[in-house]
C-alpha positions as CSV (number, residue, x, y, z in Angstrom):
1,X,0.0,0.1,0.0
2,X,1.1,3.6,-0.1
3,X,2.0,5.2,3.0
4,X,0.5,8.7,3.1
5,X,3.0,10.9,5.3
6,X,0.6,13.6,6.9
7,X,2.6,16.4,9.1
8,X,1.7,16.1,12.7
9,X,-0.7,18.7,14.1
10,X,0.9,21.8,16.4
11,X,0.0,22.0,20.0
12,X,-2.7,23.3,21.1
13,X,-0.4,26.0,22.8
14,X,0.5,27.2,19.6
15,X,-3.2,28.1,18.4
16,X,-3.9,29.9,22.1
17,X,-1.0,31.9,21.4
18,X,-1.8,33.2,18.1
19,X,-5.2,34.1,19.4
20,X,-3.9,36.0,21.7
21,X,-1.9,37.8,19.8
22,X,-4.4,38.4,17.3
23,X,-6.8,39.6,19.9
24,X,-3.8,42.3,21.3
25,X,-3.7,43.7,17.7
26,X,-7.3,44.4,17.6
27,X,-7.3,45.9,20.7
28,X,-4.4,48.2,20.0
29,X,-6.3,49.3,16.7
30,X,-9.4,49.8,18.2
31,X,-7.7,52.1,20.8
32,X,-5.8,54.3,18.3
33,X,-8.9,54.7,16.4
34,X,-11.1,55.5,19.7
35,X,-8.8,58.0,21.0
36,X,-7.1,59.5,18.6
37,X,-7.0,63.1,18.7
38,X,-10.0,65.3,17.2
39,X,-9.5,66.9,14.0
40,X,-9.8,70.5,14.3
41,X,-12.4,72.6,12.2
42,X,-10.8,73.3,8.5
43,X,-12.2,74.7,5.2
44,X,-12.2,72.8,2.0
45,X,-13.1,74.2,-1.5
46,X,-15.7,72.3,-3.9
47,X,-15.3,71.6,-7.4
48,X,-17.6,74.5,-8.0
49,X,-15.4,76.8,-5.9
50,X,-18.1,76.8,-3.2
51,X,-16.3,77.4,0.2
52,X,-17.2,74.4,2.5
53,X,-16.9,74.6,6.3
54,X,-15.6,71.4,8.1
55,X,-17.4,70.9,11.6
56,X,-16.7,67.7,13.7
57,X,-20.2,67.0,15.7
58,X,-19.9,64.8,19.2
59,X,-20.3,61.9,17.9
60,X,-17.0,62.4,15.7
61,X,-18.5,62.6,12.6
62,X,-17.3,64.9,10.2
63,X,-20.2,67.3,8.5
64,X,-19.1,69.6,5.4
65,X,-21.7,72.6,5.0
66,X,-21.5,74.2,1.8
67,X,-21.4,77.9,2.5
68,X,-23.5,79.4,-0.7
69,X,-26.2,76.7,0.0
70,X,-26.4,75.9,3.3
71,X,-26.5,71.9,2.4
72,X,-24.9,69.4,4.7
73,X,-23.2,66.3,3.7
74,X,-20.0,63.9,3.7
75,X,-19.1,63.6,0.2
76,X,-17.8,66.5,-1.4
77,X,-16.0,64.8,-4.3
78,X,-16.9,66.3,-8.0
79,X,-19.7,64.4,-9.6
80,X,-18.7,62.7,-12.9
81,X,-19.8,65.1,-15.9
82,X,-20.5,67.5,-13.8
83,X,-17.7,70.2,-14.4
84,X,-16.3,70.1,-11.2
85,X,-19.7,70.3,-9.2
86,X,-20.5,68.3,-6.3
87,X,-23.4,66.8,-4.3
88,X,-23.6,70.3,-2.4
89,X,-23.5,72.8,-5.3
90,X,-26.1,75.3,-6.0
91,X,-28.5,73.6,-8.9
92,X,-28.4,74.8,-12.1
93,X,-31.9,74.0,-12.8
94,X,-34.8,73.8,-10.4
95,X,-38.1,72.6,-10.9
96,X,-41.4,72.1,-9.3
97,X,-44.0,69.5,-10.2
98,X,-46.8,68.3,-8.0
99,X,-49.0,65.4,-9.3
100,X,-52.7,64.9,-8.7
101,X,-55.4,62.9,-10.0
102,X,-57.9,63.8,-12.3
103,X,-60.5,62.4,-14.9
104,X,-59.5,62.3,-18.6
105,X,-60.0,60.7,-21.8
106,X,-56.5,60.1,-23.2
107,X,-57.7,57.0,-25.3
108,X,-61.5,57.9,-26.3
109,X,-63.2,57.3,-23.1
110,X,-63.1,59.3,-19.8
111,X,-60.9,57.2,-17.0
112,X,-58.9,58.1,-14.0
113,X,-55.6,59.9,-15.0
114,X,-52.6,61.8,-13.8
115,X,-52.0,65.3,-13.9
116,X,-48.5,67.1,-13.2
117,X,-48.9,70.9,-12.4
118,X,-52.4,70.6,-13.5
119,X,-51.9,69.1,-17.5
120,X,-51.9,65.9,-18.7
121,X,-48.8,64.8,-19.2
122,X,-45.5,66.4,-17.2
123,X,-43.6,69.8,-18.6
124,X,-40.8,69.6,-20.8
125,X,-37.7,70.0,-18.8
126,X,-34.2,71.3,-20.6
127,X,-30.7,71.4,-19.5
128,X,-27.2,71.7,-20.5
129,X,-24.8,68.8,-20.3
130,X,-23.0,69.0,-16.8
131,X,-25.7,71.1,-15.0
132,X,-26.9,69.9,-11.6
133,X,-31.0,69.4,-12.3
134,X,-32.8,69.6,-9.2
135,X,-36.5,68.4,-9.0
136,X,-38.8,68.5,-6.0
137,X,-41.8,66.6,-7.0
138,X,-45.0,66.7,-4.6
139,X,-47.2,63.5,-4.3
140,X,-50.6,64.9,-3.9
141,X,-52.5,61.7,-5.6
142,X,-55.8,60.0,-3.4
143,X,-53.7,57.0,-2.4
144,X,-50.8,55.6,-4.5
145,X,-47.4,55.9,-4.1
146,X,-45.0,57.8,-6.8
147,X,-41.6,57.4,-7.9
148,X,-39.7,59.3,-11.1
149,X,-37.3,57.9,-13.8
150,X,-34.7,59.7,-15.7
151,X,-34.5,57.6,-18.6
152,X,-31.3,57.8,-20.4
153,X,-29.5,59.7,-17.4
154,X,-26.4,58.2,-16.5
155,X,-26.4,58.7,-12.6
156,X,-22.7,58.3,-12.2
157,X,-22.5,59.1,-8.5
158,X,-26.2,59.6,-7.9
159,X,-27.5,55.8,-8.0
160,X,-30.0,56.9,-5.7
161,X,-31.7,59.3,-7.5
162,X,-32.4,57.0,-10.5
163,X,-35.8,56.6,-9.6
164,X,-36.6,53.2,-9.9
165,X,-39.3,52.1,-7.5
166,X,-38.2,48.8,-5.4
167,X,-34.8,49.1,-7.0
168,X,-33.2,52.5,-6.1
169,X,-35.4,53.8,-4.2
170,X,-39.4,53.2,-2.7
171,X,-41.8,55.3,-3.9
172,X,-43.2,58.4,-1.8
173,X,-46.3,58.5,-0.2
174,X,-49.4,60.7,-0.8
175,X,-49.0,64.3,1.0
176,X,-45.3,63.9,0.7
177,X,-42.3,65.6,-1.3
178,X,-39.1,64.2,-2.7
179,X,-36.4,66.0,-4.3
180,X,-34.1,64.6,-6.9
181,X,-30.8,65.9,-7.9
182,X,-28.4,64.5,-10.5
183,X,-26.1,65.8,-13.5
184,X,-27.5,66.2,-16.5
185,X,-25.4,63.7,-19.0
186,X,-25.2,62.5,-21.4
187,X,-26.6,65.4,-24.0
188,X,-29.8,63.9,-26.3
189,X,-33.7,63.6,-26.1
190,X,-34.5,61.8,-23.2
191,X,-37.9,61.5,-21.2
192,X,-38.5,61.3,-17.8
193,X,-41.8,59.1,-16.4
194,X,-43.4,57.3,-13.1
195,X,-41.9,53.8,-12.2
196,X,-44.7,52.8,-10.1
197,X,-46.9,50.5,-11.9
198,X,-48.1,52.0,-15.3
199,X,-48.6,55.9,-14.3
200,X,-46.4,56.8,-17.0
201,X,-49.2,55.6,-19.8
202,X,-52.1,57.6,-17.9
203,X,-50.0,61.2,-17.7
204,X,-46.6,61.1,-15.6
205,X,-44.4,61.1,-18.1
206,X,-42.6,64.0,-19.9
207,X,-39.9,65.1,-21.8
208,X,-36.1,65.7,-20.8
209,X,-33.7,67.7,-23.7
210,X,-30.2,67.9,-22.7
211,X,-27.9,70.0,-24.9
212,X,-24.6,69.4,-25.5
213,X,-21.6,71.6,-23.9
C-alpha cells in the first residue's frame, strides 16, 4: 500500500498563542481609533468653488456645510460629467412638480388619470450637459405612491436618484415631497416617467432635453 505521511498537528498552545496575539492587535487598533485626537475644523473648496466649512459633531462625525447653499453632507467629491460640481453645489436647473389625480379621456373614454402641475403629461425640462438638475416632486395623489425615473441619465455618483421603485428607492407616499438631484448627462433627447405601476401611460411622463456643452 501507499504510506501517506501527513504533518503532525501543532500543539494546542500554539493556537492559543496566535489567538492571544490576534486579540492584542485588534485591541491596539481599536484604541488608536477611539482615542485619536479630534480633527480641528478646517475649510475645503468644493469643485464648483463654493466654500465648505468642516465641523465635527459630538459623535465624531465630520460634516461639511456648503457656504452658498447651506447644504450639509459628507461627500464633496466632484460628480462625474458635472464640470467639477459636487453634491452640495447649487442647482443649475430647479423644477417643482405636483402630481394630482383627475378624470380625463386620453384614449377616447374617460378614466382616472394623472396630472402634473394641472396638465395631462409632465412639462418639458431643458438643461445643458453637466448641469445639476434639481426636481422637487410633491405627491398629491389620492392613495398611490410615486417615483420618477430619468430615462437616459447615467446617474454616475447619484444612483439613488435614478427613481426606479423597488430598486434604487421606495416610492414616496401621498402628501410628501421628494427632491431629485442629478447631473444632466449625456446630451440628447430623453424622457422622464413614473416607475410605479403603469402611471406613465396615464399621464406621468414628460420630455427631458439635454443640450451639449
